[in-house]
C-alpha positions as CSV (number, residue, x, y, z in Angstrom):
1,M,-9.8,-17.9,13.9
2,I,-6.5,-16.4,12.7
3,V,-6.2,-12.8,13.7
4,S,-3.8,-10.1,12.5
5,I,-3.1,-7.3,15.1
6,N,-1.1,-4.1,14.6
7,P,1.5,-4.3,17.4
8,A,2.0,-0.5,17.4
9,T,-1.6,0.2,18.1
10,E,-3.1,-3.1,19.3
11,H,-5.9,-2.6,16.7
12,E,-7.2,-5.6,14.8
13,L,-6.2,-5.5,11.1
14,A,-8.0,-8.6,9.8
15,R,-9.2,-12.1,10.7
16,F,-9.3,-15.2,8.7
17,T,-11.1,-18.5,9.0
18,P,-8.5,-21.3,8.8
19,H,-8.5,-23.5,5.7
20,T,-10.5,-26.6,6.0
21,E,-9.1,-30.1,5.8
22,S,-10.5,-30.5,2.3
23,E,-8.9,-27.2,1.2
24,V,-5.5,-28.2,2.5
25,D,-5.9,-31.7,0.9
26,A,-6.7,-30.1,-2.4
27,A,-3.6,-27.8,-2.1
28,L,-1.4,-30.8,-1.4
29,D,-2.7,-32.7,-4.4
30,A,-2.2,-29.7,-6.6
31,A,1.3,-29.1,-5.4
32,V,2.3,-32.7,-6.0
33,A,0.9,-32.7,-9.6
34,A,2.5,-29.3,-10.4
35,Q,5.9,-30.3,-8.9
36,R,6.0,-33.4,-11.1
37,R,5.7,-31.2,-14.2
38,W,8.0,-28.5,-12.8
39,R,10.9,-30.9,-12.1
40,A,10.9,-31.9,-15.8
41,R,11.6,-28.4,-17.0
42,P,15.2,-27.4,-17.6
43,V,16.8,-25.5,-14.7
44,T,17.4,-22.6,-17.1
45,E,13.7,-22.4,-17.5
46,R,12.9,-22.7,-13.8
47,T,15.3,-19.8,-13.1
48,G,13.1,-17.6,-15.2
49,L,10.5,-17.7,-12.4
50,L,13.1,-16.4,-10.0
51,R,13.8,-13.4,-12.2
52,E,10.1,-12.7,-12.3
53,L,9.9,-13.0,-8.5
54,A,12.5,-10.4,-8.2
55,R,10.6,-8.1,-10.5
56,V,7.3,-8.5,-8.7
57,L,8.9,-8.0,-5.3
58,R,10.5,-4.7,-6.4
59,E,7.4,-3.4,-8.1
60,G,5.3,-4.1,-5.0
61,K,8.0,-3.1,-2.5
62,P,6.1,-0.1,-1.0
63,R,3.0,-2.1,-0.4
64,Y,4.7,-5.2,0.9
65,A,6.9,-3.2,3.2
66,R,3.9,-1.3,4.6
67,L,2.2,-4.7,5.2
68,I,5.2,-6.0,7.1
69,T,5.4,-2.9,9.2
70,A,1.6,-2.9,10.0
71,E,1.5,-6.6,10.8
72,M,4.7,-7.3,12.9
73,G,6.0,-3.8,13.7
74,K,9.3,-3.7,11.8
75,P,10.5,-0.1,11.1
76,I,9.5,0.8,7.5
77,T,13.0,1.3,6.2
78,E,14.0,-2.1,7.4
79,A,10.9,-3.6,5.9
80,E,11.8,-2.1,2.5
81,A,15.3,-3.6,2.9
82,E,13.8,-7.0,3.6
83,I,11.9,-7.0,0.3
84,E,15.0,-5.9,-1.6
85,K,17.0,-8.7,0.0
86,C,14.4,-11.2,-1.2
87,A,14.7,-9.8,-4.7
88,V,18.5,-9.9,-4.6
89,T,18.5,-13.5,-3.4
90,C,16.1,-14.6,-6.2
91,E,18.4,-13.0,-8.7
92,H,21.4,-14.7,-7.2
93,Y,19.9,-18.1,-7.7
94,A,18.6,-17.2,-11.1
95,E,22.2,-16.6,-12.1
96,H,24.0,-19.4,-10.2
97,A,21.5,-22.3,-9.8
98,P,22.5,-23.9,-13.1
99,A,26.1,-24.1,-11.9
100,Y,25.1,-25.2,-8.4
101,L,22.9,-28.0,-9.8
102,A,25.2,-29.1,-12.6
103,D,26.2,-32.8,-12.7
104,R,29.4,-33.3,-10.9
105,P,31.6,-35.9,-12.7
106,V,33.8,-38.2,-10.6
107,P,37.0,-39.2,-12.2
108,S,37.2,-42.9,-13.1
109,N,39.4,-45.1,-15.3
110,A,37.0,-47.5,-16.8
111,T,33.5,-46.2,-16.0
112,E,31.6,-43.0,-16.1
113,S,30.4,-41.7,-12.7
114,A,28.7,-38.5,-11.6
115,I,26.6,-36.9,-8.9
116,V,23.3,-35.5,-10.2
117,H,20.8,-33.4,-8.3
118,D,17.2,-34.4,-8.4
119,P,14.4,-32.5,-6.5
120,L,12.8,-34.1,-3.5
121,G,9.2,-33.0,-4.2
122,V,6.9,-30.8,-2.2
123,V,8.6,-29.2,0.9
124,L,6.6,-27.9,3.9
125,A,8.0,-24.5,5.1
126,V,7.1,-23.6,8.6
127,M,8.1,-20.0,9.0
128,P,8.2,-17.3,11.7
129,W,6.9,-13.8,11.9
130,N,10.1,-11.8,12.3
131,Y,11.1,-11.7,8.7
132,P,7.8,-12.7,7.1
133,F,9.0,-12.3,3.4
134,W,12.7,-13.0,3.8
135,Q,12.4,-16.3,5.7
136,F,10.3,-17.7,3.0
137,F,12.1,-16.5,-0.1
138,R,15.5,-17.5,1.1
139,F,14.2,-21.0,1.2
140,A,11.9,-20.8,-1.8
141,A,14.3,-19.3,-4.4
142,P,16.7,-22.3,-4.3
143,A,13.9,-24.8,-3.7
144,F,12.0,-23.7,-6.8
145,A,15.2,-23.5,-8.9
146,A,16.0,-27.1,-7.9
147,G,12.6,-28.3,-9.1
148,N,10.7,-28.5,-5.8
149,G,7.2,-27.3,-4.9
150,A,6.3,-25.8,-1.5
151,I,3.5,-25.4,1.0
152,L,3.8,-22.5,3.5
153,K,2.5,-22.7,7.0
154,H,3.3,-19.2,8.3
155,A,3.2,-17.7,11.8
156,N,-0.4,-16.9,12.6
157,N,0.2,-13.3,13.6
158,V,1.3,-12.5,10.0
159,P,-1.5,-14.0,7.9
160,Q,-1.7,-11.1,5.5
161,C,2.0,-11.4,4.8
162,A,1.5,-15.1,4.2
163,L,-1.2,-14.5,1.7
164,A,0.9,-11.7,0.1
165,V,3.8,-14.1,-0.4
166,E,1.4,-16.4,-2.3
167,E,0.3,-13.4,-4.4
168,V,3.9,-12.6,-5.3
169,V,4.6,-16.2,-6.5
170,R,1.4,-16.3,-8.5
171,A,2.0,-12.9,-10.1
172,A,5.5,-14.1,-11.1
173,G,3.9,-16.8,-13.2
174,A,4.5,-19.9,-11.2
175,P,2.7,-23.0,-12.4
176,E,-0.8,-23.3,-10.8
177,G,-0.5,-25.3,-7.6
178,L,3.3,-25.3,-7.3
179,F,3.1,-23.2,-4.2
180,R,0.3,-22.5,-1.7
181,T,-0.1,-20.8,1.6
182,V,-2.2,-22.7,4.0
183,L,-3.8,-20.8,6.9
184,V,-4.1,-23.5,9.6
185,E,-3.7,-23.6,13.4
186,V,-0.6,-25.0,15.0
187,P,-2.0,-28.5,15.8
188,A,-2.5,-29.1,12.0
189,V,1.3,-29.0,11.4
190,A,1.8,-32.5,12.7
191,G,-0.6,-33.9,10.1
192,L,1.1,-31.9,7.3
193,I,4.5,-33.3,8.3
194,A,3.2,-36.9,8.4
195,D,1.4,-36.6,5.1
196,D,3.0,-38.7,2.3
197,R,2.7,-35.8,-0.1
198,I,5.2,-33.8,1.9
199,A,8.7,-34.9,1.0
200,A,10.7,-32.7,3.4
201,V,10.4,-29.9,6.0
202,T,12.1,-26.6,6.7
203,L,11.6,-24.6,9.9
204,T,12.8,-21.3,11.1
205,G,11.7,-20.7,14.7
206,S,12.5,-21.4,18.4
207,T,14.6,-24.2,19.6
208,E,11.5,-25.6,21.5
209,V,9.4,-25.7,18.4
210,G,12.3,-27.1,16.4
211,A,12.6,-30.1,18.7
212,I,8.9,-30.9,18.2
213,V,9.1,-30.6,14.4
214,A,12.3,-32.6,14.3
215,A,10.7,-35.4,16.2
216,Q,7.7,-35.4,14.0
217,A,9.7,-35.3,10.8
218,G,12.1,-37.9,12.1
219,A,9.2,-40.2,12.9
220,A,8.1,-39.9,9.3
221,L,11.7,-40.3,8.1
222,K,11.7,-36.9,6.2
223,K,14.6,-34.6,5.5
224,Q,14.5,-31.4,7.6
225,V,16.4,-28.2,7.8
226,L,16.1,-26.3,11.2
227,E,17.2,-22.7,11.7
228,L,16.5,-22.1,15.4
229,G,17.4,-19.9,18.3
230,G,20.6,-18.1,19.0
231,S,22.5,-16.2,21.7
232,D,25.2,-14.8,19.4
233,P,28.3,-13.4,21.1
234,F,29.8,-10.1,19.9
235,I,33.4,-10.3,21.2
236,V,35.5,-7.2,21.5
237,L,39.2,-7.8,22.3
238,A,41.5,-5.3,23.8
239,D,43.1,-4.2,20.5
240,A,39.8,-3.6,18.7
241,D,38.7,-0.4,17.2
242,V,36.3,0.3,20.1
243,P,34.3,3.2,18.6
244,A,33.6,1.2,15.4
245,A,32.8,-1.9,17.4
246,A,30.3,0.0,19.5
247,R,28.6,1.6,16.5
248,T,28.2,-1.7,14.8
249,A,27.2,-3.5,18.0
250,V,24.1,-1.2,18.3
251,K,22.9,-2.1,14.8
252,A,23.8,-5.8,15.4
253,R,21.6,-5.9,18.5
254,F,18.7,-3.6,17.8
255,V,18.0,-4.2,14.1
256,N,14.4,-5.6,13.7
257,V,13.8,-4.4,17.3
258,G,16.2,-7.2,18.4
259,Q,13.9,-9.9,17.2
260,S,16.2,-12.1,15.2
261,C,17.9,-15.4,15.8
262,V,21.1,-13.9,14.5
263,N,21.0,-10.6,16.4
264,A,24.1,-10.1,18.6
265,K,22.8,-10.7,22.1
266,R,25.8,-11.2,24.4
267,F,28.6,-8.5,24.2
268,I,31.7,-10.0,25.6
269,V,34.3,-7.3,26.1
270,D,37.9,-7.4,27.3
271,E,37.8,-5.6,30.6
272,A,40.7,-3.4,29.4
273,V,38.2,-1.6,27.0
274,A,34.9,-2.5,28.7
275,D,34.2,0.9,30.2
276,E,34.9,2.7,26.9
277,F,32.8,0.2,24.9
278,T,29.9,0.3,27.4
279,A,29.8,4.1,27.4
280,A,29.8,4.4,23.6
281,F,27.3,1.5,23.2
282,T,24.9,2.9,25.8
283,E,25.0,6.4,24.3
284,A,24.2,5.1,20.9
285,A,21.5,2.8,22.2
286,T,19.9,5.7,24.1
287,A,19.8,7.8,20.9
288,L,17.7,5.3,19.0
289,K,14.2,6.6,18.3
290,L,11.4,4.6,19.6
291,G,8.0,5.2,18.0
292,D,5.6,4.6,15.1
293,P,7.3,2.1,12.8
294,A,5.7,3.6,9.8
295,E,7.7,6.8,10.3
296,R,10.9,6.8,8.4
297,D,13.1,8.1,11.3
298,T,11.9,5.4,13.7
299,T,14.6,2.9,14.7
300,I,12.8,1.0,17.5
301,G,9.3,-0.1,16.7
302,P,7.1,-2.3,18.9
303,M,7.7,-5.9,19.7
304,A,5.5,-8.2,17.7
305,R,3.3,-9.5,20.5
306,A,2.4,-8.7,24.1
307,N,3.5,-12.1,25.4
308,L,7.0,-11.6,23.8
309,R,7.4,-8.3,25.6
310,A,6.3,-9.8,28.9
311,A,8.8,-12.6,28.5
312,L,11.6,-10.2,27.7
313,H,10.8,-8.0,30.6
314,D,10.9,-11.0,32.9
315,Q,14.4,-11.8,31.7
316,V,15.5,-8.2,32.3
317,R,14.0,-8.2,35.8
318,R,15.6,-11.5,36.8
319,T,19.0,-10.4,35.4
320,A,18.9,-7.1,37.3
321,E,17.8,-8.9,40.5
322,A,20.8,-11.2,40.1
323,G,23.2,-8.2,40.2
324,A,23.4,-6.8,36.6
325,V,23.4,-3.0,36.2
326,V,20.7,-1.4,34.0
327,R,22.5,1.3,32.0
328,T,19.4,2.4,30.1
329,G,15.8,1.2,29.5
330,G,14.5,-1.7,31.4
331,E,10.8,-1.0,31.7
332,P,7.9,-1.5,29.2
333,V,6.7,1.7,27.6
334,A,3.3,2.8,28.9
335,G,0.4,3.2,26.5
336,P,-0.9,1.4,23.5
337,G,1.4,-0.9,21.5
338,F,4.0,-3.5,22.6
339,F,6.9,-1.1,22.9
340,Y,10.0,-1.9,24.9
341,P,12.9,0.6,24.9
342,A,16.5,-0.2,23.9
343,T,17.9,-1.7,27.1
344,V,21.5,-2.2,28.1
345,L,22.5,-4.5,31.0
346,D,26.1,-4.3,32.2
347,H,28.1,-6.7,34.4
348,V,26.1,-9.7,33.2
349,T,27.6,-13.0,34.2
350,P,26.9,-16.7,33.5
351,G,24.0,-17.9,35.5
352,M,22.0,-14.7,34.8
353,A,18.9,-14.9,32.5
354,A,20.3,-12.5,29.9
355,F,23.5,-14.6,29.6
356,D,22.0,-18.1,29.7
357,E,18.8,-17.6,27.7
358,E,18.0,-16.2,24.3
359,T,16.7,-12.7,24.7
360,F,14.4,-12.0,21.7
361,G,14.0,-8.3,21.8
362,P,15.8,-5.0,22.3
363,V,18.0,-6.0,25.3
364,A,21.8,-6.1,25.2
365,A,23.9,-8.0,27.8
366,I,27.5,-6.8,28.4
367,T,29.9,-9.3,30.0
368,R,33.4,-8.3,30.9
369,A,36.2,-10.8,30.2
370,A,39.7,-11.1,31.7
371,G,41.5,-11.4,28.4
372,T,41.1,-13.2,25.1
373,E,41.0,-16.7,26.4
374,E,38.2,-16.0,28.8
375,A,36.3,-14.1,26.1
376,I,36.3,-17.1,23.8
377,T,35.3,-19.4,26.7
378,L,32.4,-17.1,27.6
379,A,31.4,-16.9,24.0
380,N,31.1,-20.7,23.8
381,Q,29.4,-21.0,27.2
382,T,25.9,-21.3,25.6
383,E,23.6,-24.0,24.3
384,F,23.3,-22.1,21.0
385,G,25.7,-21.8,18.0
386,L,24.3,-19.7,15.2
387,G,26.6,-16.7,14.6
388,A,29.4,-14.8,16.3
389,A,31.3,-11.5,15.7
390,L,34.9,-11.1,16.7
391,W,36.5,-7.6,16.8
392,T,40.3,-7.3,16.8
393,A,43.1,-5.5,15.0
394,D,45.0,-8.7,14.5
395,V,43.3,-10.3,11.5
396,E,45.7,-13.2,11.3
397,R,45.0,-14.2,14.9
398,A,41.3,-13.7,14.2
399,R,41.5,-16.5,11.6
400,E,42.8,-18.9,14.3
401,L,40.4,-17.7,17.0
402,A,37.4,-18.0,14.6
403,R,38.0,-21.8,14.5
404,T,37.7,-22.1,18.2
405,I,34.2,-20.4,18.3
406,D,31.2,-22.7,18.3
407,A,29.1,-21.1,15.6
408,G,27.8,-21.6,12.1
409,A,29.4,-18.3,11.1
410,V,32.0,-16.0,12.5
411,F,32.3,-12.4,11.2
412,V,35.5,-10.6,12.0
413,N,35.2,-6.8,12.5
414,G,31.6,-6.8,11.3
415,M,28.1,-7.9,12.2
416,V,26.7,-11.3,11.4
417,A,24.3,-11.2,8.5
418,S,23.0,-13.7,5.9
419,D,24.2,-13.5,2.3
420,A,22.8,-15.3,-0.7
421,R,26.3,-16.4,-1.7
422,L,27.2,-18.0,1.7
423,P,25.7,-20.9,3.6
424,F,23.7,-19.9,6.7
425,G,22.8,-22.1,9.7
426,G,23.9,-23.2,13.1
427,I,25.1,-25.9,15.4
428,K,24.1,-27.2,18.8
429,K,20.6,-26.0,19.7
430,S,20.6,-23.5,16.9
431,G,19.7,-26.3,14.6
432,Y,21.2,-28.1,11.6
433,G,21.3,-27.9,7.8
434,R,22.1,-24.9,5.7
435,E,20.3,-22.3,3.7
436,L,21.7,-20.1,0.9
437,G,24.7,-20.5,-1.2
438,A,25.5,-23.8,-3.1
439,D,25.0,-25.8,0.1
440,G,21.6,-24.4,0.7
441,I,20.2,-25.3,-2.8
442,R,21.5,-28.9,-2.3
443,E,19.6,-29.4,1.0
444,F,16.4,-30.3,-0.8
445,V,17.8,-32.4,-3.6
446,N,18.6,-36.1,-3.9
447,L,22.3,-36.3,-4.4
448,K,22.1,-39.3,-6.8
449,T,25.1,-41.3,-7.8
450,L,25.0,-42.1,-11.5
451,W,27.4,-44.9,-12.5
452,I,27.7,-46.1,-16.1
453,G,29.8,-49.2,-16.9
454,P,31.6,-49.8,-20.2
455,V,29.6,-51.0,-23.1
456,N,30.8,-54.3,-24.6
457,P,31.3,-54.1,-28.3
C-alpha cells in the first residue's frame, strides 16, 4: 500500500493500491504506441503542448502548491514558486526547442553532412519527493519537445503529487498514453528498467539509489541521466561582501527546509572574516520562522519523513561529539510533525559527519580556512560535485578559481540555482548527464549523422 502522510501533522492524507502488473503493462504499450505517433509530429506542433502545460500549471497553481505543502511539507510560498518555475521552463522549451533540435550542417566539399536529432522513445523517470513537480517537468518539457514519451515512477511519499502531474499533462492535451504515472513499489523499478519498451532512464535521487539504477540500466545497455547527491561548498573569501554573503547563505542553505541536492551545505570561510560571517549567518538563521508550512510567513516547515529527521539528527550529534560547536538549533522539535530547527555548526573540520556526508535538512556546517588556497582545497575535499558558490570582490580572479572547483556549476557572488537556459548536473558521485538548456534536450535524442554523397548525372 502506498500511503501519503502530512509531515507537519503526521496525519494520513490518502492511500493507494499499487498498480498491478497488467496495468503497468498496458501503460507501457500505450506509451510506445503514442510516442511513435508523437515523434512524427513537427517540433513546432509538439511545442504547443508545452505552452498548454504552462497555462494549466499556472491556472492550477494554488491547488497544486497546497498539495505539495500538504504532502511533503514545503512552505507554501516556495511551493507556489515551484509551480511557476515549471511553467517558465515549459515556456522556455516551447520557444527554443526548434532551434535546439534543428539539424546541424557539417561543412564538406563534395558531400552533404548534418547531425539530426531523433527521439529515443519512452523514457522512465524515477523522481524524488523534494520538488515533486519541478523534478518531473524539468525533464519532461524537453523530452516531450524532442518527441519522447514518458513513464513516471515517483517517490512513494508523494503519490497525490504524482497523480496531479499526470492530471496536468492530460489537461494540457497530450496524446492519450504518451505519459503515465505508475504507482508501484520500489522493487518494481528494476523490471521497468529492463523492459524493452523503456528506451532510457532519468533519475534524481540519492547517490546510493543512483548506483543501483545505473547498474540496472547499464546491464540493459540503456542511456541514463543521473542527478544525485551533493555537499555543495559555499566559499567566502577574505575580500567578500560578508553581510551580503551571509544573507544569501541562509537562503542557499535553508530553502526547501534544506532538502535539496543543490542546497549549500558546507560554508568554507576565510578565517579573517569567519567570526563576522558566522555571527551574521547565525543571527539570520535563528530568525527563520519554524511552523505550519501552510502559513505564508513560515520559512522552515517540517522535514518530509521521520527517518530523514532521525538521520539528520544523528549527523548533528556525531559532528558535535567530534568537537564542532552548535551555535543554534541541534535538537528535534517536540510534538507532532517532523520538525527540525535551523541549525548552525561551527568549527566543522574534515572527518566530521557534517563535512564528509551529505546533510539533507536544515543544518549548516561552517569550516574555517587559512586563506584562499586552503578554501579551494576544502571545497574539493568531497566525493560530490554538484554545485558551488564563490564569494569574492575580485571577479577576474573568481573566473580562474572557478575552473579549479570540482562542480557542475560555480556561481560567483550568488547562490546555486537551476535555470532553464543553462545545463544542470554534476560530476563525481553527484552523477552524470545534464538537464536543462540545449544540452539537456539532447540527452534523450539520437545524435544521428546524416551523410549524403554526390548524385551522379
